[in-house]
N, C-alpha and C positions, 0 to 999 in steps of 0.2 A: 471742258465737259459740261459746265453749267449752260453755256450757249447752245450746246447740242440738245440738252434737255428742254430748254425753252422752245427750241424749234420743233421738237417732237410733240410737245404739248399743243403748240399753236397749230401744227399741221393736222393733228387729230381733230381739233375743234373746227378748223376751217374746212377740212374735208367733209365733216358731218354736215356743216351748213351748206356746202356746195351740193350735197346730195338731197337737200330739202329738209333736213332734220334741224329743228330748233330746240336744242337740249334744255334750254331754260324756260321754255314756254310749253308746259305740258298740263293741260286742264284735265288730266286723268290720273288714276292711280295704277301702280304696277305691283309694288310690294308694300307691306306695312313698315318695312325698315329698309335702310339703304344698303348698298353693296358692302359685304364684310368678308374678312378672311375666314375660311372654313376651319382653320386650325386654331387661330388665336381668338376667334369670335369678335375681333375688334372691327368696328365699322370704319370704312375709309372716309376721310373727311377732306375739306379744302378742295383743291383742284382735282384730287383723285376721285372724289365723289362725282364730279361732273364728267371726268374722263370715262369712268366706268358706266356712267349713265348713257353714254353714246352707243353702248352695245345692246342689241335686242334680245339677248339671252333671257330665258325665263327664270333662271336661278339667281339669287342674290349672292351666292357663295363663290369665292375666288381663291385660287391657290397658286403658289409659285411652282416652277417646274420641279425644284428639289422637294417641295412638300408633296407633290404628286408621287415622286419616286419613293419617298419615305413611307407613304401610304400604300405602296405597291400597286399604284394605278398606272394608267397609260393614257396618252392623248389620242383622241380620234384623229384619223387622217385628215389633213387640211386645216387643222385647228390653228388659230392665230391668237397670240397673246395680246393683252392690252397693257400699255405702259402706266406705271404708277411712280410717283416721284417721292424722294425723301432727301433730307439733308444729312450729310456725314460731316462730323467735326474732325478737322485735321489739325495737327500741331503746326504752329507757325509763329512768326515773330512780327511785331508791330513795325511797320516801315519807318516810323519816326522815332519811337522810343527804344526799339530793339528788344522790348520785353516779350516774353513768351505769351502766346494767346491761342485760343481755339478759332480756327477759320472754317466757317460753314461752306460746304461745297455741295451744290445741288446734283444729285445723281438720280438714276431711274433703274427699274427692273421691270420684268413683265410677269403678269399673272394671267391665269387661264380660268375661264368660267367652268362651273361644275357641269354644265351642259356638254362640254367638250372632253370630259374625263370619264374613262371607263374603269371599273374595278374598285371604285371607292364609294363607300356608303356615306351619304350626307344626311344631315338632320332634315326632317320633314319641313316643308315650307309652309308657313302659316298663310292661310288664304287671305288675300287683301280684303279690305272693307269695301267691296264693290257696292255700287248703287243698285241694289236688287229691286228698288222701286222705280227704276227708269221707265218712263212712259214717253212714247213717241209724241212729238208735236205734229199733229195731223197735217197741217198745211206745209210745214217744213219737210215732212216725209214725202209728200206728194212732189214737192219741188225737187228733192234729192233724187227720187226715182226717175223723174223726167230728165234731170241732168245726166244721170248715168246712162240713160238710153241714147243720149247725144254724144257721149264720149266713151267712158269705160266703166265697168262695174267696180265697186269698192270691195276689197277683200278684208274681212275682219279677222284679226288674230289676237289672242290674249297675250299681248306683249307691250312694250313701252315706247313705240314710235308711231308717227303718222307721216306719210310721205307719198310723193308721186314720182314714179320712175319714168322719165321721158323715153328711154331706149325701149323698154318693154310696154310702154303705155299702160301702166298699172298703178292703182292707188291701193295702199295698205294702211289700215288704221286699227287701233285697239278696238275691242268689242265695246258695244254701247254702255254696258253696265260699269265699265272702268271709268267713265267720265263723271265728273262731280255733279253735273246736271245736264239735261237734254240740250239746253241752249248752247253750251260749250261744245257738245258733240256736233251739232249741226253747223256751228260756226267753223269748226275745224274741217268738217267734211266739205263745206262750201269753199274753203280756202284751197284744199287739194283739188277739188273738181274744177275750180277756175284755172289752176295750173294745167290741168289735163286738156283744156281747150287750145293749148299752144300747138298741138299737132294738127287738128282740123283747120285752125285759123292760120297755120304756118307762122307762128310766132317764134322768134329765135330764143332758145333756151341754152345757148352755148356759153353764157357768161360765167365768170368765176366770182367767188365770194369777194365782195368789196368793190367790184367794178360796177359801172353804170348799168350795164345790161342785166346783170344778176339782180341788182338793187331794184331796177324797174320791174322785173318779173315778180319779185316778192311784193312790191307795192301793188302791182296789177292783181295778184292773187288775193291780197287782203282787202283791197277795194272791192273786188268782185264778191268776196265773202260778205262784206258789209252790205252791198246792194241786195244780195240774195237773202240775207238776214232781214232786211227791210221788207222784202216781198213776203217773207214767211212770218213777219210779226214777232221776231226774236226780241228778247228783253233788252232795254237800253243799256243795262250793265255790260252785257256781252259786247255791244257795239262800242261802249267806252273802252273796253279792253282792246278791241281792234284798233280804235283810234290811237291808243297809246303805242301799240305795235307799229302802226303806220308812221307815227311821229319818230320812232327810232330809225326808220328807214329814211325819213326826210332829212335827218341829221347826216346820214351817210351821203345823201344826195345834195347836201349843203343848201337845202331849201331852194333848189332850182325851180322856179315857177313853171317854166316851159316843160321841164321833165315831168312834173307832177300832172300837168294838164294832159300830156301825152299818155301817161300811165292810166289816168282816169278814163280817157277815151278808149283805150284798149280794154280796160276792165268792163266798160259799158258794152263794148262790142262782144266780149266774151259772154256776158249775161244775156244779151239779146239773142246770141246764138243758142245758148242753153234753154232759153224760155220761148224761143220762136214758135208761133202758132198756138201758144197755150193761153189758158184763161187768165194767167197771172199778168202777162203783158197787156192783155185786153183790159184788165182792171185798172192798170196804170194809165192807159190811154183815156179811159172814161173819166178818171179822176182829173 
């Protein structure tokens, strides 16, 4: 049973990464507190915190199916639960001494978000501490609007994910005021907009998490974001964060110099496509 649980957890995380979500890299806020059980009011911790963070629902409250029934509620059609894990202690004997002992067994069950439940009244959600003083970076905003005109518009939703969907050619991001600062917003937007150049430039995005094709695409997107940040004059701290992120992919790629050069070339091609004919490329040529 434990092996099954490990596989379920790994699959959840890998599938999220394959869809362009990076659950541990979120320079924005969604709630003032983490996911919690609506009945016990206990916050989920450990791997369960990350598993539930993969879901885009607006509510932090989660319930088991039995808890929903107890509250006389019902699930909306098509609702899917999220797995959470726990250890159950079973009676057993030590293989060497033969003494009685408790054996931990990893198990899982599914919980459902309040967004998917009807007929149950939940506590009001405290408004997150959004950045109400968010101000556009003028040059970055001009570059982002130009980029969108070359690929696709960005849809902003008050939620906890940023991603590009290759099939629908769509970018979805949290609203601006959810970001800790404007530089992080534009850095994230430039990452996703670089991904979106895969369609017009006929770049292969059929890779799977962990393989070279997928890793290269992530590297291309972050290098493209770094280039666009440079054009926009984004702060060095943000570029440092991007560099650390790029380094994580270089480890996956085993520091293959040829692979990095290829990714950098494609990233530059993507940025040239996005900024073609603009004042920004002209500035670089003069310099």
